[in-house]
N, C-alpha and C positions, 0 to 999 in steps of 0.2 A: 504494500500499500504506499502511495506517495505521500510525502509530508511537504508543509510549506518551508521554504528554505531562503526565500526572500520576502520580506514584509515591509511595506513602505506604508507611512501613515502621515498625511498632511506635511510632506516635506517641502521645504522652501528655500529659495537661494536668492538673497538680494545681493547686488553689487553696488559699491559706491564709487561714483566716476566724478572727476573733475571737469567742469565746464569752463572753456575759456573762448572768448571772441577773438577774432583774428587781429593781427597788428600788433605793432611793437608795444604801444600804450597797454594793451591788455596784457601782453607779456610780463611787463615791468608791475602791473597792477597784481599779477598771480602770484608774484614774489611775496607780496605782502599778505592778501587775502585770496582765497580760492572759492570759488562757488561750486558747491557739491549736489549731485542729484543722485538718486536711487534708481537702479534698474532692477525689475523683478524678473529674473531669468526663469525661476520655478515656481510656481504659486500654488502650492498646496497639493502635491499630487500623492495618491493613496493607490496602492496595487500590491498583490502578493503574486508569487511564482513559486509553484510547486517543484520538488525535486525531480530533475531530468526532463524538465520541459525545455523547448527551444523557441523563444518567444520573440517576434518581430517588435521593436520599438521605434515607431516611425512617426515622421513629422517633418514640415519643410524647415529650410535653414532659419535657425535663430529660434526654434520652437523650444529648446530645452532639453532635447535630447543628450548631448553630450555631457552638459552640466550635471544632469541627473546620473549618468553612469560614472562620472567624476566623484560625486558623492557617495554612490553605493561601493566604489573602488577604495576610498578613504582619502582621495587625491584632494577634494574640496570638503571643508566643512560647511554644513549647513546652517542658515540664517535661524531656523526653526524646525519643528517637526522630528520624527523618529523614523529610524530604518534599523533593521536587523538583518544580517546575511550569515547564514548557517549558526545563528544564534549571537553573531558578534555585531557590535556597532561598529561600521566601516571606517570612520573617521578617528576612532581610539588607535587605530593601527597596530592591533595587537599582531604581535609576530606569528602566532599559530593562525590567525586569519589570513595574513599575507602569504603564507606558505600553501593556502588551500584555494586562492583565487587567482586569476591573471585577467589583465585588460590588453586589449591589442587595438591600437588606434591607426586607421589607415594613413594618417598624415604625420604619424609620429614613429620615430624609430628608435628601438633599444639596443640593436646590433651596432657595434663598432663599425664605422664607417671604412677605416683603412685596414681592417683585419678581416680576414676569411671568417665566415659565420660559425667554423667549428671553434676558433679562438674564444668568441663570445659564449658559446655554448658551454665550454670549458668554465669560463668565469661564473656564469649562471649555475652551473654543476655545484660550485662551492657554496654560491649565495643561497642555493635552496636545499643544500645538504643531500643533493642526489646520491643515492649509494652505488652499488656495484653493477645496478642494472641500467648504467647511464648510456654504454655503447650500444646495447641492445636497443634501448627506447629510442635513441637517436635514429640509428639504422631503420627500425620499423617504420617512425613517423617519416622520415626522409623518403622511405620507399613509398608511401602512401601518397605523399604530396609530389613525388617524382622530382627530388632535387638531391639525390644521393651523388650526383656527378658535380654539383656546384659548391658543397660544403667546405671545399678548400680553396675557393675562389674569393679574392677580395670582395667585400659586400658591394663596394662602390662601381665594381665591373659587372655586377648582375643586372638583369633586366628588372623592371618593376615587379612583374609577375613573379621572378624567383625571389626577389628581396621579400614580398609579402609573404610568400611561403616559409620562408627562413624566418620571418617575423612570428608566424603561426608556430612552427616547431619550436621556436625559443619560448612562447607563451606556454606551451603544453609540456615542457620539458619535465616539471614536477607535478604532473598529473592532478592539475587543479580542479576541485569540485565544481567551480562556480567560474564561468568564461563570459567577460565582457567584451563585446566584439563591435567597434564603432567604425564603421565604414570600411570592412576588410577588403571588399573588391573595388575600391575607388580608383578609377584611371586604369584598371586592368582591361586587356583585350578579353573577347567572349570566351576564348579557349581556357584561359587562366581563371576566368570568373567560374567557368563550368566546374573546372578542376577542383577549386576551393569549395565550391557548393557540395559536390559529391564528397569531399573530404569531412567536412563538417557534419553531413547528414551521416556518414558512417561512424564518425567518431562519437557524436551524440547518441547513436543507437548502441554502440559497443560498451561505452564507459558510463552511460546514464548519467553524464554530467549535464549541468544545468547551464544553458547560454541564453544571452540577451544579446540580440542582434540589431543594430541600426543599419539602414541601408537605403540609398535612393534608387537602387536597381530593384523594380518589382519582381524581376524573374528570382531573384535571391529570396525574397519573401514568400513567393508562390511555391517554390521548390522546398522550402526548408520549414516554413512556420505554419502550423495549424492554428495558432493564436497569434493576435496582434494586438499591441496597446498603441494608440494614436495620441500624441501630444500635439497641441498647438497653442501659441502664445503661453506657454508655461504650465497648460492646465491638460487633464487626460479628456478628450472628446470621445474616445471609443475603446472599448476592452473586452474582447469577446473572440469567438473563433473567426478565422479568416472567411469562412463560408458564410457566416452570420453577416460579416460586413457586406458581401455580395448581395446577399438576399435582402438585407435591410436598406442599403443605399443603392444597389446596382437595379436601377429602375428601368433600364432598357437592355434590349438585346440586338444582337447584329444579325440581320437575314441577308445572306449571300445567295444570289440566285444565278446559275449560268443557264442560257438559253441556246435553243438548237438552231435559231436563227437571230438577227438583229431585230432588236425591240425599242422603238422609239422613247426617248427619255419622257416625254409628257405623258406616255401610258404608264409611267413607273412611279410618277410623284404622288399619286393618291395613296400609295401603300406606306409611305411614311418619309422620314428625312434621308434623301440620297447622300451617301458618305463616298461613294466612288462608283464610276460607270464609264464603260468602254464600247458600248454597243452590245456586246453578247454576254456581259457579265456585270452584275450591280449589286452593291453592298448597301442594304437600308437599314436605318436606325429604327426601330420599333418599341413602343413601350411593352415591356415583361407580359402584361396581362392580355395585351392584344396579339402577341406573336404567332399563336397557333391560328387564330381566325385570320389574320393577315396571310399566313402561309397557305392556308387552305385556299383562301381568295385567289393568290397567285397561281397556284397549281391548275386551278380551273380555268384562269383565263389567259395565261400566258404560256408560250412554248418552252417550258422548262425541262432542261436535261438533268440538272442537279440543284439540290438546294442543302444549304448549311446553315445551321444555327448556333451561334456563338455568345458567350456571355460577353458583358462589356468588360474592357480591360481593367484589372485592379489599378493601374495608376491613375485612369480617369475616375474611377469610383472614388479614391482617396482626394483627388483633386477637387471633385466636387463638394466632397465632404469638409475640406479646409475651407472652400469659398461658402459655404452655406453657415458654418461656424463664424467666418469672418463677417458676413452679413448680419447675423444674429447679434454678435458683439457690438456692431456699429449701432443697431437699432436699440439695443438697450441702454448703451451710452448715451444716445441721443434721448 
């Protein structure tokens, strides 16, 4: 039976920043007195995650995703609220906690740039007190990530994909129970992204580790996560199964029709919003509730050779959710 491994209650983070007008006079004035303002990055988020879950933590830029992960990993201290991970308070930075978690940030590196990855791994072996199984664990992880051949190459000489895989290996060297992944596939080509997704899926299944993943690539989310938590403007706006997001907010479907002969565009417009059209093939956006009726009507009236019904893209659903949340916030403020 699974148990709650991460519990977050009303977690908030406020940053104090200095404001200064442009110009020399303003610069001199700031030496004497500075105007300060506060920015709420995270506004009282609450959620819990069960042991072994792989959860997508999504949101637009500036939503508070990275700030939340930094608090859960102990890098940042919250302004208020509570959080426990494996029973530990992250920002107390208990050594036992740090030995059981790891964080990978797609735009930050923990490997030494001028040394081969193997040398950095040797250092981490000492830091995390990895025992006699070090060589075998490195070999197994490197084989799964397909980077055995680059471990003794300077990190600076590796491709972005190879570096990211080495970062993952370094993060997993001490077999963490909880793994925070912040944009691990950012900037990678589709082949490298796929390799990392396959690895994470296999690793999560085999080790039952708990993983929180942030990503702007919807393919990552669709392939890896059954559950998603969506944050926008520092607040949780959705926390449920990925399919529930589709069912609740995916109001449309895409109906793709292929014809045995060309059909005029004017004859297709009554069926819904035309997304693409080339004479013998058309994609129409329809309301979910109307899709079956429209498909039946098209079959009766048009020379159809093939018909395909697809769900709306997850990325479009989430984008619409963000827009509706923003509109609601502006209305409430007004």
